[in-house]
Jmol script that loads the backbone (N, CA, C; Angstrom):
load data "model"
ATOM      1  N   MET A   1      10.445  13.878   3.513  1.00  0.00           N
ATOM      2  CA  MET A   1      10.179  13.335   2.187  1.00  0.00           C
ATOM      3  C   MET A   1       9.769  14.642   1.589  1.00  0.00           C
ATOM      4  N   GLU A   2      10.676  14.533   0.337  1.00  0.00           N
ATOM      5  CA  GLU A   2      10.329  15.521  -0.873  1.00  0.00           C
ATOM      6  C   GLU A   2       9.189  15.399  -1.773  1.00  0.00           C
ATOM      7  N   GLU A   3       8.065  15.324  -1.957  1.00  0.00           N
ATOM      8  CA  GLU A   3       7.242  15.198  -2.470  1.00  0.00           C
ATOM      9  C   GLU A   3       7.375  14.610  -4.190  1.00  0.00           C
ATOM     10  N   PHE A   4       8.575  15.216  -4.967  1.00  0.00           N
ATOM     11  CA  PHE A   4       8.721  13.982  -5.750  1.00  0.00           C
ATOM     12  C   PHE A   4       9.521  12.876  -5.831  1.00  0.00           C
ATOM     13  N   GLU A   5       9.785  12.205  -4.320  1.00  0.00           N
ATOM     14  CA  GLU A   5      10.093  11.290  -4.072  1.00  0.00           C
ATOM     15  C   GLU A   5       9.405  10.112  -3.693  1.00  0.00           C
ATOM     16  N   ALA A   6       7.975  10.623  -3.781  1.00  0.00           N
ATOM     17  CA  ALA A   6       6.713   9.618  -2.773  1.00  0.00           C
ATOM     18  C   ALA A   6       5.141   9.755  -4.025  1.00  0.00           C
ATOM     19  N   LEU A   7       4.796   8.885  -4.046  1.00  0.00           N
ATOM     20  CA  LEU A   7       3.738   8.868  -4.756  1.00  0.00           C
ATOM     21  C   LEU A   7       2.309   8.551  -3.740  1.00  0.00           C
ATOM     22  N   THR A   8       1.462   9.365  -4.280  1.00  0.00           N
ATOM     23  CA  THR A   8      -0.205   9.598  -3.023  1.00  0.00           C
ATOM     24  C   THR A   8      -0.438   7.759  -3.937  1.00  0.00           C
ATOM     25  N   PHE A   9      -1.343   7.385  -2.927  1.00  0.00           N
ATOM     26  CA  PHE A   9      -1.902   6.233  -2.770  1.00  0.00           C
ATOM     27  C   PHE A   9      -2.541   5.630  -4.736  1.00  0.00           C
ATOM     28  N   ALA A  10      -3.172   6.827  -5.012  1.00  0.00           N
ATOM     29  CA  ALA A  10      -3.696   6.642  -6.719  1.00  0.00           C
ATOM     30  C   ALA A  10      -2.401   6.732  -7.665  1.00  0.00           C
ATOM     31  N   ASP A  11      -1.483   7.672  -7.188  1.00  0.00           N
ATOM     32  CA  ASP A  11      -0.454   7.512  -8.166  1.00  0.00           C
ATOM     33  C   ASP A  11       0.407   5.861  -8.270  1.00  0.00           C
ATOM     34  N   ALA A  12       0.823   5.567  -7.091  1.00  0.00           N
ATOM     35  CA  ALA A  12       1.157   4.035  -6.728  1.00  0.00           C
ATOM     36  C   ALA A  12      -0.034   3.163  -7.345  1.00  0.00           C
ATOM     37  N   ALA A  13      -0.815   3.680  -7.363  1.00  0.00           N
ATOM     38  CA  ALA A  13      -2.367   2.330  -7.904  1.00  0.00           C
ATOM     39  C   ALA A  13      -2.212   2.130  -9.779  1.00  0.00           C
ATOM     40  N   ASP A  14      -1.969   3.607  -9.995  1.00  0.00           N
ATOM     41  CA  ASP A  14      -2.256   3.681 -11.341  1.00  0.00           C
ATOM     42  C   ASP A  14      -0.825   3.100 -11.987  1.00  0.00           C
ATOM     43  N   GLN A  15       0.393   3.254 -11.050  1.00  0.00           N
ATOM     44  CA  GLN A  15       1.933   2.289 -11.668  1.00  0.00           C
ATOM     45  C   GLN A  15       1.905   1.041 -11.770  1.00  0.00           C
ATOM     46  N   LEU A  16       0.902   0.600 -10.574  1.00  0.00           N
ATOM     47  CA  LEU A  16       0.751  -1.131 -10.298  1.00  0.00           C
ATOM     48  C   LEU A  16      -0.275  -1.411 -10.950  1.00  0.00           C
ATOM     49  N   GLY A  17      -1.358  -0.828 -11.373  1.00  0.00           N
ATOM     50  CA  GLY A  17      -1.701  -1.258 -12.300  1.00  0.00           C
ATOM     51  C   GLY A  17      -2.898  -1.736 -11.487  1.00  0.00           C
ATOM     52  N   ILE A  18      -3.599  -1.189  -9.911  1.00  0.00           N
ATOM     53  CA  ILE A  18      -4.358  -1.897  -9.288  1.00  0.00           C
ATOM     54  C   ILE A  18      -4.991  -0.971  -8.964  1.00  0.00           C
ATOM     55  N   SER A  19      -5.989  -1.367  -8.023  1.00  0.00           N
ATOM     56  CA  SER A  19      -7.065   0.088  -7.429  1.00  0.00           C
ATOM     57  C   SER A  19      -6.571   0.469  -6.485  1.00  0.00           C
ATOM     58  N   VAL A  20      -6.901   1.731  -5.598  1.00  0.00           N
ATOM     59  CA  VAL A  20      -6.998   2.535  -4.671  1.00  0.00           C
ATOM     60  C   VAL A  20      -6.832   1.575  -3.414  1.00  0.00           C
ATOM     61  N   ASP A  21      -7.728   1.075  -3.704  1.00  0.00           N
ATOM     62  CA  ASP A  21      -8.140  -0.114  -2.474  1.00  0.00           C
ATOM     63  C   ASP A  21      -7.173  -1.251  -2.032  1.00  0.00           C
ATOM     64  N   GLU A  22      -7.021  -1.221  -3.182  1.00  0.00           N
ATOM     65  CA  GLU A  22      -5.421  -2.719  -3.370  1.00  0.00           C
ATOM     66  C   GLU A  22      -4.679  -2.000  -2.324  1.00  0.00           C
ATOM     67  N   VAL A  23      -4.073  -0.802  -3.201  1.00  0.00           N
ATOM     68  CA  VAL A  23      -2.835  -0.239  -2.330  1.00  0.00           C
ATOM     69  C   VAL A  23      -2.792   0.346  -1.251  1.00  0.00           C
ATOM     70  N   ARG A  24      -3.956   0.228  -0.602  1.00  0.00           N
ATOM     71  CA  ARG A  24      -4.372   0.476   0.439  1.00  0.00           C
ATOM     72  C   ARG A  24      -4.168  -0.528   1.689  1.00  0.00           C
ATOM     73  N   SER A  25      -5.208  -1.994   0.839  1.00  0.00           N
ATOM     74  CA  SER A  25      -4.910  -3.187   1.486  1.00  0.00           C
ATOM     75  C   SER A  25      -3.350  -3.826   1.453  1.00  0.00           C
ATOM     76  N   LEU A  26      -2.548  -3.124   1.119  1.00  0.00           N
ATOM     77  CA  LEU A  26      -1.360  -3.707   0.856  1.00  0.00           C
ATOM     78  C   LEU A  26      -0.174  -3.134   1.865  1.00  0.00           C
ATOM     79  N   VAL A  27      -0.691  -1.392   2.029  1.00  0.00           N
ATOM     80  CA  VAL A  27      -0.177  -0.587   3.489  1.00  0.00           C
ATOM     81  C   VAL A  27      -0.438  -1.503   4.551  1.00  0.00           C
ATOM     82  N   VAL A  28      -2.080  -1.868   4.370  1.00  0.00           N
ATOM     83  CA  VAL A  28      -2.309  -2.392   5.966  1.00  0.00           C
ATOM     84  C   VAL A  28      -1.388  -3.912   6.657  1.00  0.00           C
ATOM     85  N   SER A  29      -1.897  -4.772   5.130  1.00  0.00           N
ATOM     86  CA  SER A  29      -0.615  -5.897   5.644  1.00  0.00           C
ATOM     87  C   SER A  29       0.349  -5.967   6.006  1.00  0.00           C
ATOM     88  N   GLY A  30       0.855  -4.688   5.509  1.00  0.00           N
ATOM     89  CA  GLY A  30       2.780  -3.887   5.445  1.00  0.00           C
ATOM     90  C   GLY A  30       3.578  -4.341   4.478  1.00  0.00           C
ATOM     91  N   ALA A  31       2.582  -4.895   3.160  1.00  0.00           N
ATOM     92  CA  ALA A  31       3.987  -5.289   2.428  1.00  0.00           C
ATOM     93  C   ALA A  31       4.462  -3.703   1.937  1.00  0.00           C
ATOM     94  N   LEU A  32       3.571  -2.744   1.704  1.00  0.00           N
ATOM     95  CA  LEU A  32       4.085  -1.227   1.471  1.00  0.00           C
ATOM     96  C   LEU A  32       4.262  -0.628   2.141  1.00  0.00           C
ATOM     97  N   GLN A  33       5.249   0.434   2.770  1.00  0.00           N
ATOM     98  CA  GLN A  33       4.839   1.022   3.651  1.00  0.00           C
ATOM     99  C   GLN A  33       4.806   2.832   3.251  1.00  0.00           C
ATOM    100  N   ALA A  34       4.301   3.100   4.136  1.00  0.00           N
ATOM    101  CA  ALA A  34       3.151   4.768   3.380  1.00  0.00           C
ATOM    102  C   ALA A  34       4.162   5.714   5.162  1.00  0.00           C
ATOM    103  N   HIS A  35       3.954   6.862   4.433  1.00  0.00           N
ATOM    104  CA  HIS A  35       4.725   7.626   5.386  1.00  0.00           C
ATOM    105  C   HIS A  35       3.484   9.026   5.158  1.00  0.00           C
ATOM    106  N   GLY A  36       3.686   9.955   6.421  1.00  0.00           N
ATOM    107  CA  GLY A  36       2.700  11.218   6.178  1.00  0.00           C
ATOM    108  C   GLY A  36       1.550  10.832   6.765  1.00  0.00           C
ATOM    109  N   GLY A  37       0.646  12.198   7.336  1.00  0.00           N
ATOM    110  CA  GLY A  37      -0.300  11.949   8.361  1.00  0.00           C
ATOM    111  C   GLY A  37      -1.636  11.955   7.592  1.00  0.00           C
ATOM    112  N   THR A  38      -1.943  13.341   6.954  1.00  0.00           N
ATOM    113  CA  THR A  38      -3.736  12.766   7.009  1.00  0.00           C
ATOM    114  C   THR A  38      -3.802  12.302   5.106  1.00  0.00           C
ATOM    115  N   ARG A  39      -2.508  12.994   4.824  1.00  0.00           N
ATOM    116  CA  ARG A  39      -2.444  12.497   2.940  1.00  0.00           C
ATOM    117  C   ARG A  39      -0.723  11.897   2.869  1.00  0.00           C
ATOM    118  N   PRO A  40      -1.074  10.293   3.476  1.00  0.00           N
ATOM    119  CA  PRO A  40      -0.027   9.155   3.243  1.00  0.00           C
ATOM    120  C   PRO A  40       0.924   9.666   1.910  1.00  0.00           C
ATOM    121  N   ARG A  41       1.830   9.099   1.631  1.00  0.00           N
ATOM    122  CA  ARG A  41       2.807   8.763   0.593  1.00  0.00           C
ATOM    123  C   ARG A  41       3.828   7.616   0.625  1.00  0.00           C
ATOM    124  N   ILE A  42       3.364   6.673  -0.580  1.00  0.00           N
ATOM    125  CA  ILE A  42       4.638   5.746  -0.398  1.00  0.00           C
ATOM    126  C   ILE A  42       5.708   6.025  -0.993  1.00  0.00           C
ATOM    127  N   ALA A  43       6.895   5.983  -0.702  1.00  0.00           N
ATOM    128  CA  ALA A  43       8.373   6.194  -0.941  1.00  0.00           C
ATOM    129  C   ALA A  43       8.495   5.802  -2.611  1.00  0.00           C
ATOM    130  N   TYR A  44       8.982   6.238  -3.700  1.00  0.00           N
ATOM    131  CA  TYR A  44       9.333   6.059  -4.975  1.00  0.00           C
ATOM    132  C   TYR A  44       9.767   4.703  -4.832  1.00  0.00           C
ATOM    133  N   ASP A  45      10.781   4.955  -4.151  1.00  0.00           N
ATOM    134  CA  ASP A  45      12.457   3.812  -3.991  1.00  0.00           C
ATOM    135  C   ASP A  45      11.516   2.245  -3.184  1.00  0.00           C
ATOM    136  N   GLU A  46      10.906   2.660  -2.084  1.00  0.00           N
ATOM    137  CA  GLU A  46       9.344   1.367  -1.628  1.00  0.00           C
ATOM    138  C   GLU A  46       9.105   0.904  -2.855  1.00  0.00           C
ATOM    139  N   LEU A  47       8.037   1.640  -3.888  1.00  0.00           N
ATOM    140  CA  LEU A  47       7.308   1.104  -4.353  1.00  0.00           C
ATOM    141  C   LEU A  47       8.507   0.262  -5.633  1.00  0.00           C
ATOM    142  N   VAL A  48       9.475   0.537  -6.386  1.00  0.00           N
ATOM    143  CA  VAL A  48      10.503  -0.061  -6.787  1.00  0.00           C
ATOM    144  C   VAL A  48      10.787  -1.265  -5.903  1.00  0.00           C
ATOM    145  N   HIS A  49      11.547  -0.920  -5.055  1.00  0.00           N
ATOM    146  CA  HIS A  49      11.040  -2.479  -4.799  1.00  0.00           C
ATOM    147  C   HIS A  49      10.326  -3.708  -3.718  1.00  0.00           C
ATOM    148  N   PHE A  50       9.388  -3.020  -4.017  1.00  0.00           N
ATOM    149  CA  PHE A  50       7.998  -3.985  -3.722  1.00  0.00           C
ATOM    150  C   PHE A  50       7.541  -4.492  -4.771  1.00  0.00           C
ATOM    151  N   VAL A  51       8.181  -3.600  -5.937  1.00  0.00           N
ATOM    152  CA  VAL A  51       7.747  -4.366  -7.747  1.00  0.00           C
ATOM    153  C   VAL A  51       8.786  -5.294  -7.558  1.00  0.00           C
ATOM    154  N   ARG A  52      10.058  -5.124  -7.649  1.00  0.00           N
ATOM    155  CA  ARG A  52      10.993  -5.801  -7.673  1.00  0.00           C
ATOM    156  C   ARG A  52      10.704  -7.334  -6.928  1.00  0.00           C
ATOM    157  N   ASP A  53      10.603  -7.311  -6.016  1.00  0.00           N
ATOM    158  CA  ASP A  53      10.448  -8.498  -4.836  1.00  0.00           C
ATOM    159  C   ASP A  53       8.904  -9.431  -5.590  1.00  0.00           C
ATOM    160  N   GLN A  54       8.096  -8.839  -6.464  1.00  0.00           N
ATOM    161  CA  GLN A  54       6.562  -9.495  -6.640  1.00  0.00           C
ATOM    162  C   GLN A  54       7.402 -10.020  -8.083  1.00  0.00           C
ATOM    163  N   ARG A  55       8.476  -9.513  -8.615  1.00  0.00           N
ATOM    164  CA  ARG A  55       8.558 -10.003  -9.842  1.00  0.00           C
ATOM    165  C   ARG A  55       9.250 -11.189  -9.650  1.00  0.00           C
ATOM    166  N   GLU A  56      10.401 -11.063  -9.033  1.00  0.00           N
ATOM    167  CA  GLU A  56      11.276 -11.790  -8.045  1.00  0.00           C
ATOM    168  C   GLU A  56      10.340 -13.584  -7.703  1.00  0.00           C
ATOM    169  N   ARG A  57       9.662 -13.292  -7.286  1.00  0.00           N
ATOM    170  CA  ARG A  57       8.504 -14.193  -5.865  1.00  0.00           C
ATOM    171  C   ARG A  57       7.561 -15.011  -7.500  1.00  0.00           C
ATOM    172  N   ALA A  58       7.269 -14.122  -8.672  1.00  0.00           N
ATOM    173  CA  ALA A  58       6.534 -14.534  -9.388  1.00  0.00           C
ATOM    174  C   ALA A  58       7.507 -15.928 -10.148  1.00  0.00           C
ATOM    175  N   PHE A  59       8.831 -15.373 -10.290  1.00  0.00           N
ATOM    176  CA  PHE A  59       9.552 -15.974 -11.182  1.00  0.00           C
ATOM    177  C   PHE A  59      10.048 -17.392 -10.817  1.00  0.00           C
ATOM    178  N   VAL A  60      10.691 -17.319  -9.583  1.00  0.00           N
ATOM    179  CA  VAL A  60      10.785 -18.417  -8.987  1.00  0.00           C
ATOM    180  C   VAL A  60       9.482 -19.617  -8.614  1.00  0.00           C
ATOM    181  N   LEU A  61       8.277 -18.528  -8.150  1.00  0.00           N
ATOM    182  CA  LEU A  61       7.039 -19.679  -8.701  1.00  0.00           C
ATOM    183  C   LEU A  61       6.458 -20.248 -10.150  1.00  0.00           C
ATOM    184  N   GLY A  62       7.624 -19.767 -11.043  1.00  0.00           N
ATOM    185  CA  GLY A  62       7.061 -19.994 -12.630  1.00  0.00           C
ATOM    186  C   GLY A  62       6.000 -19.096 -12.827  1.00  0.00           C
ATOM    187  N   ILE A  63       5.717 -18.492 -12.883  1.00  0.00           N
ATOM    188  CA  ILE A  63       4.692 -17.544 -13.432  1.00  0.00           C
ATOM    189  C   ILE A  63       5.333 -16.514 -14.646  1.00  0.00           C
ATOM    190  N   THR A  64       6.375 -15.958 -14.156  1.00  0.00           N
ATOM    191  CA  THR A  64       6.820 -15.340 -15.606  1.00  0.00           C
ATOM    192  C   THR A  64       7.908 -14.995 -15.921  1.00  0.00           C
ATOM    193  N   GLY A  65       8.482 -14.524 -16.561  1.00  0.00           N
ATOM    194  CA  GLY A  65      10.053 -14.980 -17.271  1.00  0.00           C
ATOM    195  C   GLY A  65      10.968 -14.086 -15.809  1.00  0.00           C
ATOM    196  N   HIS A  66      12.477 -14.663 -16.529  1.00  0.00           N
ATOM    197  CA  HIS A  66      13.367 -13.843 -15.211  1.00  0.00           C
ATOM    198  C   HIS A  66      13.301 -12.223 -15.305  1.00  0.00           C
ATOM    199  N   PRO A  67      13.390 -12.100 -13.976  1.00  0.00           N
ATOM    200  CA  PRO A  67      12.486 -10.434 -13.420  1.00  0.00           C
ATOM    201  C   PRO A  67      14.146  -9.677 -13.703  1.00  0.00           C
ATOM    202  N   VAL A  68      15.053  -9.964 -14.175  1.00  0.00           N
ATOM    203  CA  VAL A  68      16.406  -8.978 -14.572  1.00  0.00           C
ATOM    204  C   VAL A  68      16.578  -9.510 -16.169  1.00  0.00           C
ATOM    205  N   PRO A  69      16.728  -8.113 -16.934  1.00  0.00           N
ATOM    206  CA  PRO A  69      17.080  -7.931 -17.908  1.00  0.00           C
ATOM    207  C   PRO A  69      17.814  -8.860 -18.362  1.00  0.00           C
ATOM    208  N   ALA A  70      18.140  -9.657 -19.887  1.00  0.00           N
ATOM    209  CA  ALA A  70      18.876 -10.372 -20.116  1.00  0.00           C
ATOM    210  C   ALA A  70      20.086  -9.582 -20.192  1.00  0.00           C
ATOM    211  N   LEU A  71      20.546  -8.522 -20.123  1.00  0.00           N
ATOM    212  CA  LEU A  71      21.404  -7.557 -20.930  1.00  0.00           C
ATOM    213  C   LEU A  71      22.100  -7.038 -19.498  1.00  0.00           C
ATOM    214  N   LEU A  72      21.756  -7.491 -18.049  1.00  0.00           N
ATOM    215  CA  LEU A  72      22.355  -6.945 -16.839  1.00  0.00           C
ATOM    216  C   LEU A  72      22.853  -8.598 -16.791  1.00  0.00           C
ATOM    217  N   LEU A  73      22.721  -9.514 -17.125  1.00  0.00           N
ATOM    218  CA  LEU A  73      23.065 -10.965 -17.273  1.00  0.00           C
ATOM    219  C   LEU A  73      23.992 -11.388 -17.773  1.00  0.00           C
ATOM    220  N   MET A  74      24.822 -10.493 -18.933  1.00  0.00           N
ATOM    221  CA  MET A  74      25.857 -10.764 -19.703  1.00  0.00           C
ATOM    222  C   MET A  74      26.953  -9.986 -18.801  1.00  0.00           C
ATOM    223  N   ARG A  75      28.246 -10.947 -19.066  1.00  0.00           N
ATOM    224  CA  ARG A  75      29.433 -10.292 -18.500  1.00  0.00           C
ATOM    225  C   ARG A  75      30.049  -9.719 -19.359  1.00  0.00           C
ATOM    226  N   PRO A  76      30.972  -8.884 -18.949  1.00  0.00           N
ATOM    227  CA  PRO A  76      31.819  -8.162 -20.097  1.00  0.00           C
ATOM    228  C   PRO A  76      33.151  -9.152 -20.598  1.00  0.00           C
ATOM    229  N   GLU A  77      33.385  -9.349 -21.979  1.00  0.00           N
ATOM    230  CA  GLU A  77      34.100  -9.917 -22.459  1.00  0.00           C
ATOM    231  C   GLU A  77      35.323  -9.702 -22.128  1.00  0.00           C
ATOM    232  N   ARG A  78      36.537 -10.451 -21.906  1.00  0.00           N
ATOM    233  CA  ARG A  78      37.508 -10.355 -21.237  1.00  0.00           C
ATOM    234  C   ARG A  78      38.351  -9.941 -22.208  1.00  0.00           C
ATOM    235  N   HIS A  79      39.600  -9.342 -22.721  1.00  0.00           N
ATOM    236  CA  HIS A  79      39.947  -9.080 -23.681  1.00  0.00           C
ATOM    237  C   HIS A  79      41.526  -9.629 -23.566  1.00  0.00           C
ATOM    238  N   ALA A  80      41.902 -10.679 -24.273  1.00  0.00           N
ATOM    239  CA  ALA A  80      43.501 -11.012 -24.746  1.00  0.00           C
ATOM    240  C   ALA A  80      44.519 -10.094 -24.364  1.00  0.00           C
ATOM    241  N   GLU A  81      45.317 -10.018 -23.810  1.00  0.00           N
ATOM    242  CA  GLU A  81      46.580  -8.915 -23.707  1.00  0.00           C
ATOM    243  C   GLU A  81      47.812  -9.607 -24.062  1.00  0.00           C
TER     244      GLU A  81
END
end "model"
wireframe off; spacefill off
backbone 0.3
color backbone group
């Protein structure tokens, strides 16, 4: 895995706004996948997937607004021919 495609636990914690210990807990619980030996890293795609899942779960529970930006929900207009 290329270094720019993965984040250290500290970088992931910074991106998520939580502590490094909380990131470790997420990895131990299986909520996040880490790869590597003595210096494990979390794939950027894995982190994005985790965040989307958390936002969707929060929306379903009524905690936050819709997880998909309104722009993505708009259908393109059909032009009359």
